[in-house]
N, C-alpha and C positions, 0 to 999 in steps of 0.2 A: 295458456302458457305462451310467452312471446317467442316468435320465430328466431332461430339462431342466425347471426350474421355470417354470410358466406366469407370464406377466405378470399381476399381480393388479389393477392400477388404472392410470389415466392418470398420467403423471409429474409431477403438480402439485407434490407435496411436494419432489421433487428440484429442480424449477425454482425454487421459493420459497427453498429452502436455498441454491441456487447464487447467486441474486440477493442474498440476505443476506450470503453469504460475499464476494461482489464488493464490496458496500458497506463491510464491515469491512476488507477488503483495501486498498481505496483510502485509507481513513482511517488504517490502520496504516502504510502506506508514507509517507503525508504526515507523520505524526509522526516516522518515521525520518529523513526529509529534514531536519526542523527540529531534530533531536536535538543537544544540546550547543552550541547557537547563542545561548544567552541567559546570564543570570547564574545563580548557584547555585539560587535559588528557582525560576526559570523552567525550568532543566534538570531539577530534581526533579519538577516538574509534568509536563513532557513525558515523562520516563521512566515515570511512573505511567500516563500516557495511552497510551503505546506498549504497556505490559504488559497493561493492561485490554483494549484492543482486540485485542491479539495472542492473549490467552487466549480471548476470545470468538470470534475467527476460527477457531481450531483446534477449539473445541468444535463449531462449525457444520460444519467440514470432517469431523470425526468422525461427526456425525449424517448428513451427506450420503453418506459411505461406507457407513454402516449401511443407509440407504435403498436404495443401489445394490445391496448384497448381498441384501437381503430381496426387493426387487421387480424387480431387474434380472437380467442373465445373467452374473454374476460367477462364474468357476470357483472350485471349492472351494479349490484350491491358492492361488489369488490372494487369497481371503478370509483364509486362514491367514497368508500373507505380509503382508497389510495390517495384521493384528494386531500385527506386529512393526514394519513400516516406517512406519506412520502416527505412532505415538509417537516413533520415532526422527526422523522428519521434523520433528515439532513441536519436539523438543529442538534439532535442528540449526538450525531457523529462529530460535529464541530466542537461541542462542549466536551465530549469525552477525549477528543484529540488534544484539546488544550490541557485537560487534566493530566493526560498521559505525558505530554511534553514537559510539564512542570513538575509532576510528582511521580511519574512512572506508575507501576502497579497494573491492576487488572482492567482498568478502564479501556485498555487497548482493544479488548475484544469487541467493543461497540463499533468503532470505525473499521475494524478488521472483518466483521461478519455482516454488517448491514448491506454493503454493496453486493457481495456475492448472493445474499438472499434475494435481493431485488432482481439481479441479472438472471438468476436461475428461474425465478418465478416468471419474469417477462418472456424468457425463451420458451419455458414450458407452455405458457398460454398461446404462444405464437406458432408452435409446431404441432400439427394435428396428431402425429404419431404419439407424442408425449401425452397429449390430452386424452388420447384413447387409452393409454396405460393408466393414467390417474386423472380423474375428471377435473374439470376446471373449478368445480365447487370445492372439492377436497384440497386441491393445490392452492386455491385462494385462501382457504381457511388456515392451512398450515403456514403459508407465507405470512399471512396477516398476523397469526399468533406469534411467529418468530420475530417479526418487526416490533410488535407490542412488547414482547419480552425484552428485546434489546433496548428499546426506548426506556422501559422501566429500569433496566440495569444502569443506563446512563443517569437517570434521575437518582437512583440509589448511590451511585458513585459520587455525584455532586453533593448529595446530602451528607455522606460520610466525610467528604472532603471539608465541607463547611464545619462539621463537628470537630474535625482535627485541626482546623485552621488556627484557633487560639493557642493551642499547645505548640504548634509548629512555629507560629510567630514569636512566642515566648522563647523557644529554643534558638531561633535566629537572633533575637535581641541579646540573649545571653552570650551567644557565640561572638556577636559583634562587640559587646562590652568587654569580653575576655581578650579579643584581639586588640582593642584599643588600649586596654590596660597593659598588655604585653609590649605594644609599641611604645607607650609612654615610659615604661620601665626601661626598655632597651635604649630609648633616646636619653633618658636621665643618666644611665650608666655610661653611654658614649660621651655625653657632655661632661660627666665627672672625669672620665679618662682624659678627655681633651683639655680640660682645665688643669689637671695635674701635669699633663705634658707641657702646657704653656708655662705653668709656674716653675717648672724645672729648667727652663731655658736660662742660659747664662753666657757670659763672654766666651766660655769654652765650647759653646755649641757651634754648629756650623750655620752659615748663612742660609743654607737650604732648609734648616729646621724653622727658621723665621719666615720663610717665603710664603707658606700657606696662610699665615696670620697677617702678614703685610698686605696681602691681596684680599683679605676678608672684608666683610661689610659690618662687622660688629665693633664694639668699643675697643677691642684689643689691637686693632690695626695700627692705631697711632702709637701705642706703647711698643708694639713689635718693631715698628720702623725706628723708633728712638733707640731701643735696645740693640737693634741690629748694627747700629753705627759703632758699637763697642765690641763686636765680635772679633776675636783675635785673628782668626783665619779669613776674615772677610775678603781680603785682596785675592788670595788664591781661590777662595770659594767662588768669587764673582767670575773669574776667568773660567773655572770648571763649569759653572752653570751656563755660561754663554756657549761653551763648546757642546754641552749635553742637551740643553733644552731645545725642543723642536720649534718652539714659538718664542718670540721676544716679549709678548704681552706680559707674562708673569714677572719680567725683569724691568718694568717701566720705571721703577724707583731707584735705579742705580745711582743717579745723580745726587740722591739724598743720603747715601750710605758712607760718606766720608772716605771715599776711595781715591787712590792716586791713578791718574791716567798714564799708566806705564805702557811701554810698547806691547807687552803681553796682553794687557786689557784691551788696548786699541785694536790689536790684530784679531782678538777673539770676537770683539763686537763687530768689526768689519765683516768677518766671515759670517756671523749670525745675520747681519743685515743683508748680506748678499743672498743668503738662503731665503729670507723673507721676500726679497725683491724678485726672485725667480718665480714666485707665485703670482706676481702682478702681471699676468699674461692672459691674452684672449682665450687661450685653450684651457685655462684653469677655471673650474666652475665657481669657486668662491673668491674670485679675484677682487671683487669690490669689498667683500668683508675683510680680506687681507689688507686692502688699501686703507680702509677705515681704521684698522688696528694700528697702523703706522702713526696715526695721530697721537697715540699714547707714548710714542717714542720721541716726540719733539723735544721735551725737556732733556732727555738723555743726549739727543743729537746736539742741541745747543751747548750743553755742558762739554761734551767731547770735543766739538769744534773749537770752543773757546780755550781748551787745553791743548790745542794743536794736534789733535788726532786727525790724520789725513783720511778724510772720507769723500774727497772730491769726486773720484771716479764713480763710486757706488751711488752717491747722491744725484749725480748728473744722470746716471742710468735709471735711477728710481723716478726722477722727474719725467723722463721720456716715457717710461712704462705707464706711469699714472695718466699721462695725457692720451695714451693709446686706448686705455680701458675706461676713460672718464665717462660719467653719466650725469654729472651735476657740477655746479660751480664750486661745491665743497671739495671735490677731487681736484679741480683746477687750482684752487687756493692752496691745497696741500702740495701739489706739484710745484707751484711757484715758491713755496716755502723751502722745499727740498733743494730746488735749484739755487736759491739765494744762500742757503747754508753751505752748499758746495763751493760757491765762489769765495767764501771766507777762508778756505784753507790756503 
C-alpha cells in the first residue's frame, strides 16, 4: 500500500481559490438569470459577460483541484478520474448554460450544482479534519458520482432539446409568418385609407391636406402639386402654415402654388426664415444640416424677391451666419447666393 502524502502547508491557497470561485459563481449565475432578457445589443453583452466569468470560474476550479491533489489526500485513482471529469464537467456546464439562456427550463441545475460539488470536494480533501470524518475514498466516490450524474443530466438536456428543436422551429416559423401576414394586412389597410383620403381631396380642401402628398416620393406628388394650385383657401392657408410650421423644408414648393406675394405672405415668410436663420449658429448642433436645408428654399427666395418681398436684412444676416459655420465650398456658394438675392431688394 503506497504511503500517504504528508500535508505540506496550511490550506490558505485552497480557501482563497474557493472564495474566488464562489464570487465568480455568483456573478456567473446572475448573468444566466438575466440572459436573453434585453434587446439584441444587451443580449450580446450579457452572453459575453456569462462566457468570460464562466471561463474564469472553471480555470479557478481547475486550480483548486490541482491544489487539492498536491496538498490534500486525494487518491491517485480519483486524480486520474478528475483529469477526465473536470473538463467534461466544464463542457457540460457551458452547454447547459447555453440551453438555459435560450430555452430556460431545468438545465440550470447543471451549472448551478457542478461548481459547488467540485469546491466542496476539493476543500474536503484538503482539510484533515474533514477527511477524518469521511475518508478520501468515500468522498471521492460520492463527488465523482455527483459529477457523472450532472454531466449525464447535461447530455439528457441536450438530447431533449434536439428532439424539441423541429417543433420549436416550426412554431417560430408559424409565428413569423403570422406576424408578416398581419403586417401586410395592416399596410394594405393603411394604404387603402390613404388612397381614399387622397382621392377625396378637392379645391375645398386645405393646403395642409395636400402638403404630405406634395412632399412625398410616389407618383401622387406631381398630381398633388397641380391640384394644390386650385385650392380655394390656399392664400390664407400658406400664411397660416408659415406661421405654424417649425421648419421651412415642407413648404419648399410655395413658388409653384399660384400664390400672390401679399404683405401678409411676405411677413409670414420673413418671420419663418428668421427662425431658420437663428439655427445657423456655432452653438447649434445641427447647424450644417439646417444650412443645407436652406438650399431647398432658393426657388421660393428667388420668387419672393422678384415680387418685391423685402428680405434684404434677413438674407444679409443669413449670408453672414453661413460664412461663420462654413465647412465647405458648398456653404460658401450658398452664402454668396443669399447675399446676391439680398442686394436685389
